C-alpha positions in Angstrom: -5.5 83.1 -24.6 -5.7 84.9 -21.2 -6.1 88.6 -20.6 -5.5 90.6 -17.5 -8.4 92.5 -16.1 -7.3 95.6 -14.2 -8.5 95.5 -10.5 -11.6 97.3 -9.6 -10.5 98.9 -6.3 -13.2 101.0 -4.7 -12.6 102.9 -1.4 -12.7 100.2 1.2 -15.5 100.2 3.7 -14.7 98.8 7.1 -17.6 96.3 6.7 -17.5 95.2 3.1 -15.2 92.9 1.2 -15.3 91.6 -2.3 -14.1 88.3 -3.6 -13.0 89.2 -7.1 -11.4 92.0 -9.1 -8.9 90.7 -11.6 -7.4 87.6 -13.1 -4.8 86.7 -15.7 -1.4 87.9 -17.0 -0.7 91.6 -17.1 -2.5 92.9 -20.2 -4.9 95.9 -20.4 -8.6 95.5 -19.4 -10.7 94.2 -22.3 -14.4 94.2 -21.6 -16.0 90.8 -21.9 -12.7 88.9 -21.6 -11.6 86.8 -18.7 -9.5 83.8 -18.0 -11.8 82.7 -15.2 -13.2 79.4 -16.4 -16.6 79.7 -18.0 -19.1 76.9 -18.8 -18.0 75.0 -21.8 -14.5 76.6 -21.9 -11.4 74.5 -22.5 -9.6 75.6 -19.3 -12.4 74.6 -16.9 -11.6 71.6 -14.9 -14.9 69.7 -15.0 -15.5 66.8 -12.6 -17.1 63.7 -14.0 -20.9 64.1 -14.1 -21.2 61.3 -11.5 -18.9 63.3 -9.2 -21.1 66.4 -9.1 -22.4 66.9 -5.6 -24.2 69.8 -3.9 -22.0 72.1 -2.0 -22.4 71.3 1.7 -22.8 75.0 2.7 -25.3 75.9 -0.1 -28.2 75.8 2.3 -26.6 78.5 4.4 -26.5 81.2 1.7 -29.6 82.9 3.0 -28.1 83.1 6.5 -24.8 84.8 5.4 -24.6 88.5 5.8 -24.7 90.7 2.7 -21.3 92.5 2.7 -21.9 95.0 -0.1 -24.5 96.2 -2.5 -24.7 94.4 -5.9 -22.0 95.4 -8.3 -20.9 94.6 -11.8 -18.4 91.7 -11.4 -15.2 92.5 -13.3 -13.1 89.6 -12.2 -15.8 86.9 -12.5 -17.6 87.1 -15.8 -16.1 90.5 -16.7 -19.2 92.6 -16.4 -21.6 89.9 -17.6 -22.9 89.3 -14.0 -24.0 91.4 -11.1 -22.3 90.1 -8.0 -23.3 90.2 -4.4 -20.8 89.3 -1.7 -22.0 87.5 1.5 -20.0 86.4 4.5 -20.1 84.3 7.6 -20.1 85.8 11.1 -16.3 85.4 11.4 -15.8 87.1 8.1 -18.2 89.9 9.0 -16.4 90.6 12.3 -13.0 90.5 10.7 -13.8 92.8 7.8 -13.5 96.1 9.8 -9.9 95.1 10.7 -8.9 93.9 7.2 -5.9 96.1 6.3 -2.7 95.2 4.6 -1.0 92.5 6.7 -4.2 91.4 8.4 -5.7 88.0 7.9 -9.2 86.6 8.1 -9.7 84.0 10.9 -9.9 80.3 10.2 -13.5 79.4 9.2 -14.2 82.7 7.5 -16.5 82.1 4.5 -17.0 84.6 1.6 -19.4 83.9 -1.2 -20.0 85.9 -4.4 -23.4 85.2 -5.8 -24.1 86.1 -9.4 -27.1 87.0 -11.6 -27.0 87.6 -15.3 -27.1 91.4 -15.9 -29.4 91.1 -18.8 -31.9 88.5 -17.7 -31.6 88.5 -13.9 -31.2 84.7 -14.0 -29.1 83.2 -11.2 -25.6 82.1 -12.4 -22.5 80.5 -10.9 -21.3 81.4 -7.4 -17.8 81.5 -6.0 -16.7 80.8 -2.5 -13.5 81.0 -0.5 -13.2 79.5 3.0 -10.2 80.1 5.2 -8.7 76.8 6.3 -6.0 75.9 8.9 -2.5 77.3 8.5 -0.6 75.2 6.0 -3.7 74.0 4.0 -2.6 76.0 0.8 0.1 78.5 1.6 0.4 79.6 -2.0 -3.3 80.6 -1.8 -3.4 82.2 1.6 -4.7 79.0 3.1 -8.1 79.6 1.4 -10.2 76.8 -0.1 -11.7 78.1 -3.4 -14.7 76.9 -5.1 -17.3 77.4 -7.9 -20.9 76.2 -7.7 -23.8 76.4 -10.1 -27.1 78.1 -9.3 -28.4 74.6 -8.4 -25.6 74.3 -5.7 -23.7 71.6 -7.6 -19.9 72.0 -7.1 -18.2 72.6 -10.4 -14.7 72.9 -8.9 -13.1 73.4 -5.5 -10.0 73.0 -3.5 -6.5 74.5 -3.9 -7.4 76.3 -7.1 -4.3 78.1 -8.4 -6.3 80.2 -10.9 -8.3 81.7 -8.0 -5.3 82.2 -5.8 -3.3 83.9 -8.6 -5.9 86.6 -9.1 -6.7 87.1 -5.4 -3.0 87.4 -4.6 -3.3 91.0 -5.9 -5.7 91.9 -3.2 -4.6 94.4 -0.6 -5.1 92.0 2.4 -5.3 88.2 2.7 -6.5 87.6 -0.8 -9.7 89.6 -0.3 -10.6 92.7 -2.4 -12.4 95.6 -0.8 -15.6 97.2 -2.1 -17.8 100.1 -1.2 -20.3 99.8 1.7 -23.8 98.6 1.0 
């Protein structure tokens, strides 16, 4: 069963963007409920253990610009995690211009890193990288992905469950958040 999580829309900063705010069919917000796949859930598309590989950009995480202060992630993990959004240089330069109708440039990379709110332990991360026009029109030409705290890719590609939620964003599948 899936539940809709109402979007967390905070006054947009010209330099900050957020990857997630809501997912699922239109039902009221219910704390602790999400249809974003969680470890061990039945709707998660798990690659074969032998197919698990480290995300090729995992080593770049420390070089990406923090785009906002940590926040309680309502779309990913529904409040279980604290999220921090980081972005590549193209994403950081495009963020001030991100208004309805604007698009991020090809190559923009946005990552939401998570830590468990209770323990502070690192958790899954999510990424979206803008690809060439026509890559995935139904998903804004973004490649979507999920990786573990160890950097191993759990899912990636033209992920409809990511695109469906992010389609509700005000501009180019990217949700705004308050400045850091």
